[in-house]
Each structure stands twice: as structure tokens, then as C-alpha cells.
N, C-alpha and C positions, 0 to 999 in steps of 0.2 A: 445555222444556215452557213453554207460555204461563203467565205468572204468575197468570192468572185461576184456574187449577186448583190452585195451590199454597196450601193452607190455612194452613200454619204456615211462613212464610217464614223462612229460605231453604230449609229441608228438603233439605239436601244439595246445593243448587245454589250456584255461585259468584256468578252474576248473571243477570238477565233484564231484558228491555226490551220495551216495546210501542211501535211506531210508529203514531201515530194521526193520519191526515190527514182534513181536513174539506173538503167541497165544496158550495157553494150558488150557484155561478156557473160560466159557461163557462171563465173564466180559472182557477178552482180546478181544474176537471176537466183542463184543459190542463197545469197545473202538476203534477198528480199522475201524469200519464202516464210521465214518465221515472223517477219513483220506483218505480212498479209494474214498469217494465222492469227496473230494477236489482234489486229484491227478487226478481223472478221468476228472473233470471239467477243469483242467489246462493242460491236456495231458501229465502228468508226470508219468512215471512208478514207481512202488514201488516193493520192495522185501519183501515177507511175509513168515514167517516160522511158521508152525503149527504142532500140535500133530495130526497125522492122526487118531489115535485111538479114538479121540473125534470129528472127522470131519463130521460124517454122518449128524447130524442136520444142519450143515452149508454148505452143498454141493453147493447150489446156490450161496452163498457168496464166497466160495472158487473158483468156476468157474469164477465168476466176477473178483476176485483178479487176477486170472491167465490170463484172457484176458487183464487186465489193466497193468500187470507187470510180476511178477514171483512168484511162490509159491514153497517153499522147506520144507523139513522135520525139525521139531524141536523135538529133542529127547536127551536123556541123555548119549548116547554112547560117550566116550572120552578116556578112560584109558585102559591099558593092562588088568586090572582086569575085564573088560567087556567081555572078551573072545578073542579067536584067530580071525584072519581076516575072516575065513570061518563062525564062529559063529556070529560075528557082521554083516557079509555080509548077512546072512540069515535074520536076523532081519531087516536090512536096506531094503532089497528087498521086504519083506512083507509090511513094511510101505510105501515104494515107490509104490507098486502095489495098495495099499489101497488109497493113496492120488491121484494117477493117475485116479482112477475111479471117484473121485469127481471133478477133474479139467478138465478131458477130454484131457489130453496130457501128454508128458513126464515130469517127475520130476527129476531134476539133481542137486539140491542145498541142502545143509545141514547146520544146525546150532545146536550146542550143547546147552543144557540147563544148563550144568555144567560149573564151572569156571576152568580155567587152560588150558595148552597146550594139543593138540591132541597127542595121542600115536601112535606108528607105526602100531599097530593092527587096530586102527580105520582108519588111513590113507589107510592101505591096503584094508580094507573092502569097503571104499568109492571108491577107485580105481577099485576094482574088480566088484563093483555094477554099474559101468558106471556113476558115478557122475562127474559133470564138475567142481564144485567148493564147497568150504565150507567157512563159515563165522567164523572169529575169535571171541571168546567170550570176549576178553579183549584187552586193549591197549597193543601194542607191539612196538618194535623199527621200524618195517616196516609198513607203512600205505598204500602204493600203492599196487595194486594187484601183487601177486607173483606166477608165474608158477613154480611148485615145481621141475619139471625135474626128471631125473633118473628114478627109478622104479615107481614113481608116476607122470609121465610126462603129463598125461591128467588132473591133478588136479590143480586148481588155488585157492590160499588162498586170501580171501578178508579181509583186515585189518580193525581194529576199530580205529577211530581217537579221540573219545571223550568218556567221562563217560556217561553211560546211566542213565535214571531216576531211574532205579532200583538200580544201583550202589550207587546213592546218598541217596535214601530212606533207603536201607538196611545198607549200610556201614557208613553212616554219621548221623544216628539218634542221636540227642543230640549234634552234632558238632556245632560249632559256625557258624553263617552266613558268617563270613570272610573266613573260611576254604572252605565252599561250593562255595563261589564266586571265590576264588582263583583257585579251581579245574576246574570250568567251564571256567574261563578266560584262564587258561593254555591250555585247550582243543581247544578253539577258536583260540588262538595264534598259536598252532601247525598246525591246519587246514590251517590257512592263510599262515604260513611259508612254509608248504609243497605243497601248491597249491591245 
């Protein structure tokens, strides 16, 4: 079962994982193709976040990803400075409608392309635009899914458990192999410890 639906982790499960790929360029779409092939071959769903504004040339690929797993919006909204909930909501709904034309179904997931915590305006916009979940952009203290409750009761936050390849490429250029290995091992140990 996808961990998004497990409210009290681990609820009888030994482990679960979400593969989350992001694409906002042609190179990213090309890089995801073999991963979609592999997951399709193995019957494993993936979660893919894409920039809808560059999606038109990839409509068949996006429809395939959607059939194979889930496709959500990959955009930069995250902070209070991005506008009030109504402003951000209009942008989200426009992107949502655009992506839904490519995938042929409802789009209810979101991942920011920016680093840091989501602001209340963005959470309000996601809630008002009928999103079901959003993907955290960085490692946090909570790695299991978290149903926000309160005024955002329909939103679930999906945590990140490990450093991404981009974290390592961007943040650790010139760093020693020992530091890189340590960070990767810490991520693996955390995943193992948390189940």
C-alpha cells in the first residue's frame, strides 16, 4: 500500500517507499523514461512531479506515467512572498488544469522546486485547490506521512527520508568522498531505523 494511505505507520507493514522523480527540462524527462520502463516492467508505481508549462511535447509520456503511478505538479510556490492563498490558488488551478489535459485525469499532488518549509499561504492554496498531498522538499524530523488536520485537514505531507542526487551534486561539490558516504549512510540508517 502506498504510505500516503497509512495513517499510523507501520500498521502491519514491514516497509514502504515512494519513488519521486521530478522533471522541469527535456533532460529530466529523458532521464525518467528508463525508470518508468523499469517500474512498469516490475509492476511498481512511481510518483512523478512535472512542470506543466513544458509538458505539451511530453503528453504521451505524461499519460503513461499517470497510468503507471501518479503525476503531480512541480512548481516554485512555497513562501508567503508568492502571494496570498487566492493568488497562489489561481496559479495552482491553472497548472492543475493544464496537467490534467495531458494525463487524462485528476491531479492532486504537489512538490515545490524550492528549498525550505511550505508557508501557510501555499498550504492554504493547496487546500483550496483540492490537492490531496504535497511532497516535502528536504529531510525533516517526521518521515512518515502526516495528515495535517485543522484547517488543512484534507492535506497529507509526504516526508523525505534521504538526500537526493541533486543535494549531493549541488551542496557537496568539492566535498570529500568520506562526507558524501557519511551522508548517504546516515540516510540509509534512518530509513532502516524508521521502517
